[in-house]
N, C-alpha and C positions, 0 to 999 in steps of 0.2 A: 503493499499500500502506500501511495506517495506520502510524504511528510505534511502535514496538516499545519498551516500557518496559525499560531498562537492570536486570538481575537483582538488582543491590545496594541499589535505591529500594525503601524500603518502602510507599510510598505511590501504586504501580503495579499495577493501579488500588488505588484506595481500596476497601477491602472492606467489606461489610457486617459481617463478622464483628466489626470495628474498636470495633463502637459495643455490641455486648453485652456485658452485664452479668453478674454471678454469678446464677444460676438460682434459686437460693435466696432472694436477697435482692428478685428480679424477682417472684417468686411473691407474695412477704410483701407488697411495695407493691399487687399487684393485689388482696387479700385485702382491704389496707385499705379501697382503694378501692371494693371490692363493698360492703364493710359501711357505709362511709360513705353509698353510694345507699340500702341498704336502711335504714338510720336515718332519713334523710331522708324516705322515702316511710311509713315508720311514724310519724313524728312530724306529718308533713301530712294524712295520715288522721287522726291520732286529733283535732287542732287543729279540720280539716273534718270533714263528713259524710263516712262512709264511703259512704253510698248515693251520697251526690250525686258522689263520686268514679267510682265504677262506673256511674253513671247516663252522666257524659261520655264514659266509654269505649265503652260501648255506642250512643252517638245519633252516633258520628262520620261525617261527611258524606265518603262515596268519592270524591267528586269534588275535595274539596279536598286528601284525602289525597294522592290520586293525581298533584295538581299539585303537593304538597311533594315526591313522589317523583321527579319530572321536574327540580325543581329544585336536587335533590342530584345526579342525575345530571350535571347541566350544570356543576355545579363541577368535575367530573373533566377534562369536555371542555377546559374553560378552563385548566386546568393542564395539559393534555397540550399546548395551541395554544401554551403558554410553550414548550415544547421545542422543537416544530415550527419555530416563529419565528426563535429564536434556533438550530436547525441551518440551516435554509434559508438564513439569511442568511450562514453561513459556507460554503453551497456543499454542504451534507450533505442526504441524505435522510431523512426520518422519516416512515413513514406515519401516519394517524389512528388505527387501530387499536393500532399498537406504543404510541403515546403515550398513548393510554387505556389502556392495559396498565402502563407505566410510573406512571401516576397511582394506578392501584389499590393497585400493590405499595408505592410510597413512604406511600402512607398509612396501609396496614396495618402497615409496619414502624415509622413514627412511631408508633402508637399502643401498638403492640406493647412498643417499647423506651423507655423515658424517656430521651432522650438529647440533646434540646434540638434535634429535627430534623437531626442527623447522621447517624442510622441510616437515614432516606429517601433523603438525598443519597448517602450510599455506596450503597444500591441504584441510583439511578438513574445515577450517574457510572460504575460498574462494569459494567452493562447496557449504556448507550452506548458504553464502551470496547471490549465483546465484540464491538458490532455493526460494528465496524470503522472507527468515529470516530477521526481523529486527537486525541491528549492536549490539544492546546490547544484544539481545539474545545469538548471536555467541560467542560475546567476556563471558560471563558468561559461555557459555558450554565450551569453551576452557579453563577458566581456573578451571572450576570445574573439568574437566577430567583430567589435567595436575597436580591440587593441590593434588587431591584425588589418582593418580597413583603414585607421589613420596611419600606420606603419606604409601600407600600398599608397596612400594618396601621397605622403612625403617622399615615396620613392618617386613615385611616376613626375612629381613636381620636380624632383631635382635631376630627372631625364630630360624633361622638358626646357628646365632651364639651362642644360648642357646644351640643347637643339639650338634653342634661342640664342645663346651666346655664341655660337659659331657660325649661325644664320646672319646675326646681328639686325634682327627685323624689327624685335621689340624696343621703346625706348629703355634708357637705363633706370627709371624709377619703376618701371614693371619687374623690371629682372630683380632689381633690390627688393621689392616685395615678395616676388616668388620665394627669394634666398630665406627672406623673414621665414615666411609660411613654413618652408622646410624644416627651420629650426624648431617651429611651435610645434610642429607635426611629429617632430622627434621626441619633444619633452612630453607631449599628450602619452604617446604610446608607451612611455617611460613610467609616466604616471600611472598608467592601466594595468601595466604589469606589476608593480608595486603592491596593488591593491589587496590582492589575496594575502600577502604577507606584511598586514597591517600598516598599508600606507594612505590607507583612509581615515585613520584614528585622528590624525595632527588637522587633516584638512576639513572634516564635517565642522569643527568649532568656528572655523573661517568663514564656510558657506550658508550658515543657517539662513541667511536672508534669503538667500538663494532656494526658494521650496523643493522647485521642480529638480534640481540636482542633486538638493540633498536626500530627496526621495529616491533616486536615483542610485547614488551611493549606498544607503540605506540597503536597497536590495541587492547590489553585486558583493556588498561587503561579505556577504555568506557563501561567497565562492570558496572552492576548497583552495587548500595553499598551493597544491599540486595541479591549478588549472593551467600552468603555461609551461609545465616539464614536458608535455607530449609534442616532440618536436616534429613529428609528422603532421600531426593535426594544425600546430601553427603555419607549416611550411604550405599546406594544401589550402586554408584559409587566405594566408596572404596571397598566394597562387590564383584563389580566385578573384579576390579582391581586385586584382592588379590587373588582371584578364578584364573585368568590367571596366577599369577607365579605358581599356585600349579597345575593348569593342566599342563603346561610346566614342572615341576618337575616329575610330574605324567606320561608324554611321555617318560623321558628318563626311569623311572622305568620300565615302560612297555615294553621299546626297550630292555631292558636290559633281561627282561623275555621271549621276542621274540626270544632271543637266548639262552635261555634255562639255565638262570641263575636268582634265587631270591637274588634280592641286600636288604638292609636296607633300608626301606620307610625315616626314619629320614636322614640317612648317605646321598641317591639319592639327598633329597634335600637341604641338606647343600652345597653337590657339586655344584647343580645345582646353588643356589645362589651365590656361589663362583664366579664360570664361568661367572655368568649375570656380577659380579661386573666387573670383566678383562674386560669384553664385554665393558661396558657403559666406562672405564675410558681410553679404548682403541682410536685410531686416524682412524683405518680400519674399513669401512662400514661393520655393523653388526656383528663387533668384529671376521671378519673372521681372523681365525688363532690364534688369544688369547684366543678365547673361545673355539676352540677345545683343545689347549694345556691345558688350565686349568682344563676344565673337565676332559682329560683323566688323567692328574695328580691326580686330588682330587678324581677322581674315585678309583684309585691305591690305595691310601690312607684309602679306606674304605674295602680292599682286595679283589676288581676286577681287575682279572688280564689285563695286557695291551692290549692284543687283544679284550677284550671283554669289556673294556673301549672305546677304539676308536671306534668300530662297533656300538655301542649303541649310543655314539656322532656322528657318521656320519649319523646313520639312523633319530636321533632326528634333526640334522640339515638338512637332504634332506627334513624332513615333515615338519619343522618350518621354513626355510629359502629358499632353491632352490624351493621347490614345489610352493609355493604362489606367486613365481615369475612374472611368465605368467598370471594369472588371476590378480596379483597384477599391472601389466603393462599394461593390457586393461582395466582395472578400471580407473587408474589415468589417463590416454591417453582421457577416453570416459569425463572424468570431465573435462579436460584440453581442450577439443574440444569444450565441451560446454562452457567455459570461452570465447573462440575466437569469437565462433559464435554470 
């Protein structure tokens, strides 16, 4: 039988509702992001020929568009593999279908609620607990997933920084921002790895005013001390997250190819990571508006016309952000209904 959490424990299990902000504030943030996207489209279509923009959209190659869709579907499979690998290593069973459902639900909640990823972690941890997994296993799975995500993020950003420095297509302040981000991600990963060995004790008192983060730390502090000792699990989780970044960048390259443009592979990868950086530090859900602007500007720096950069970015965001929203909503509602039942 799984361990039953005590009634007086506020973090048992970590509930998705803990990450939900004030409704009016959430809607305002969404409107700001939508307005930013609309303004970007208007500016780009004004600076370039509107007929050229429409011509690119009309001549999309269906083969390359289908390949981009397959690449995006692969990102959810890879995220699900991370949950399965950690669960199996702890003697638990998690089906491929259920792991895929968790990935879609996690994506939807993370994009709908700007909470630095805590919302998605809350959904997954609560769902795994209700499946009967022991609390220690769920905590270990959450820690390994989040830590390896940040490690992969930092490594991919470092690789993108090397490419950008070699090609010299990005301004100096952007490369410095990338370097700072790499160092921050390394620190975050080191901190997460230290949590099972007591690293959470000193930080809880300093983060009490951040209710959501404190609640998350209270949950993961129950992870067993050997959570990061299985090198095979860590390597697989890291590889899966790194592959997700690579598949996302490949989707943008394929989207440009669908428009009839063959761009630099390394250049597109560095542009994607820069855009992802601005998405991460932004306050708008999913980086709506900030990601698109950074993507169009950075793609312009590697020689792509504004119309092509905007079209490729919109195709990528349609496949990675908007298209999965409906199945993600369905999956998250299904998981939350199980909680209520």
